N, C-alpha and C positions, 0 to 999 in steps of 0.2 A: 491778934496772933497771927492767924491764918491770912487775913486780908492784909497784914503788912508783907507776910510772904511772897503773898501773890502779887503785891504790888512792885515789890523787889525783882521777883521772875518776869513781872510783865516790863519792867523797865529794860533788864537787862535782853530780855528777846528784842525788843523795840531798839536797843542799841545796835544789836546784832545785826537786825535786820536792815539799820541805817547802814551800819558799816558795809552790809553786804550788797548795799546797792550802788554805796559809792565805789567799793572794788569792783562792783561789775560795771559800773558807769564807766569806770576809769580804765578798765581791760575794753568796753566798747570803744571809747575815745582811742584808745591804742589802736585798736584793729582798724578803725573806720575811719582815724585821721590820713590826711595826705601824705604820702613819704616824702622822707626830707631831700632825697635827693632826684632829678629830673630822668625822664626815659631818654633814651639814645634815640636822636633824631635817624629818620629814615637816609639809608645811603643815597649820595646824588649819582647821577650818570656820570662818567670818564667824560673830561671836557676834550675836546678835540686838540692831537699834538700836533704841535707846528715847528718843534724844536728838532734838533739831534735824537737819533734814537739808534744811532750805532747801525743802522741799516746801510748798505754798499750803495755810494751813490748820493748819499744826502750831500746837500752844498749850501753854501752860503749864499743865498739868494735876495735882492732887494732887502740889504739889512738884516735879514734874519734866516735862521737855516731851515732848509727846505724839504720836503717830506720825500724825499729821494728824486735825484734831479732828472732823473730820466722821464719825469711826470710834469716839466715844464717845457714851454716851447723851444724849440732849439733856434738859435740866432741863426740867420742866412746870410749869406754874403751877396752883394748887390752886383749886377753884371748887367752888360749890353745884351740887346737883344735886335737884331735888324729885323725888320719886316718887309719885304717887297711885293709891289703889286703891279700889275701892267695891265693897261687897254689899249683896244686897238680898232682899225675895222674889221668888219667879218667876212667884207668883199672890197676887192679892189679892179676895177678896169684896166685896162690896156693905157698905159699914158698917164694913167690918174694921179693924182696927188692925194696922200692922206695923211696922218699924224697919230703916232703910236705915243702913249703916255707912259712913263715910268715914274713910281714913287718908293723913296727908301723912308721907311719909318723906326726909329729908335724905340721900341716899346718895352726897352727894359728899366731898370731902376740905376744904371750907372751910364757914363759917359762912352761911346764907342768914338776911339780916335781911328785915325786913318782911312777913315770908310773908301773903298772905291766899289765901283760898278761897271761891269762889264755888259756889254750889250751886243748882242750877233742879230743884225737886222736879216728880216725872211730871205730865201734865197729868188732873186731874180729884182729883186725890189732896189731900185738907187738911191743912196742916201742926197738928200737937199741939202737939208739944214737941221740945227740942233740947238737945243739951249736948254742952258740946266740953271736951276735957280739961286744955288751957290755951288762954290766950288769952278772947276775946270772941265773941260771936254776936249777929245780931241779924237779924230774919225782914221780910221788904219783903213788902208785901201784892202780889200777882201772882205769887207763888211762887218766891222768889230768897232763899237763905240766906245773908248774910254773913260771914265769921268773920275775925278779926284774931287770926293766932298768935303776933306777936312774931317772935324771932328762932331760929332750929332750928341745932344745933350737928351737925357730923358724925356721924350716925346716930341722931339723935331723930327721937321720931316723937308727930305729935298725932293723936287721934281726933275724930270728929266723930259722933253719934250723931242721927238725925232718925226720929221717931215721926208716922206718918203715916196716914190715915183713909180708906178708900178710898170711891168714890160712891156714892149709895144707888142708882142706876140707870145703865144702860148698861153697854159694856163696850169690849173692845178693847185694844191694848198701847201701853204708854205705856214713858217713860224717864224718869231719873233722871240727869242729868249736872252733874257737877262739874269743876272745874278750880281749880291752885293756882297762884300767883305771887309773886315774888320783888323786890326791887330788887337784889339781888345778881346776879353774873355766871355764867350757866348753863352746864354744858357740852352738856348735853341737856335738850330742851323736849318732846321726842316722849311724854316718859310723865308730864307734866303733868296729864293729865284722864284721867278715866274715865267708863264709862256702865254704867247697870245697867237692864235690860230687864224689865219686869214686864207680867203680862195681867190684866186685870178682866175678872171675870163675876159 
């Protein structure tokens, strides 16, 4: 009788223990199992904005909204730019002939139209002859030589050679002065003239 009770009690205890293990195992499983939802991903850094952002000066450039128009290089208008250089003798003797050379170059990015060149011979130097590589030239009594050079494309150069004779007497320092002009707008006129200094003896 006592053995039967003990056996029954032992069986109940074993069942309780087994049930407890199952419950406990289930609880552990519930605690240690991976969660059903994924953890939120780390935020990505914001991508650079190339679109319209409402700022003053935004503009449609190159098929897309630009980040403020003032950041883009501004277009420049092409202009002509004449550059004049001159060379000649540093010394001339009495009755000696020498040659002065004047060059006009369009260093701009646009054609220079109706280019003219006015050259004043040194005081006391007689005009002997002149030759221009293109266009026409005309000597005016009094020492001025006027040349019409026509149109000069970017990079084009015209050369004017002037032969002059020194005086038969006297001396001193004299200057040849030359200046070019054009009907086209220029971006720089500071190099439109040149001077050559010559000593007579």
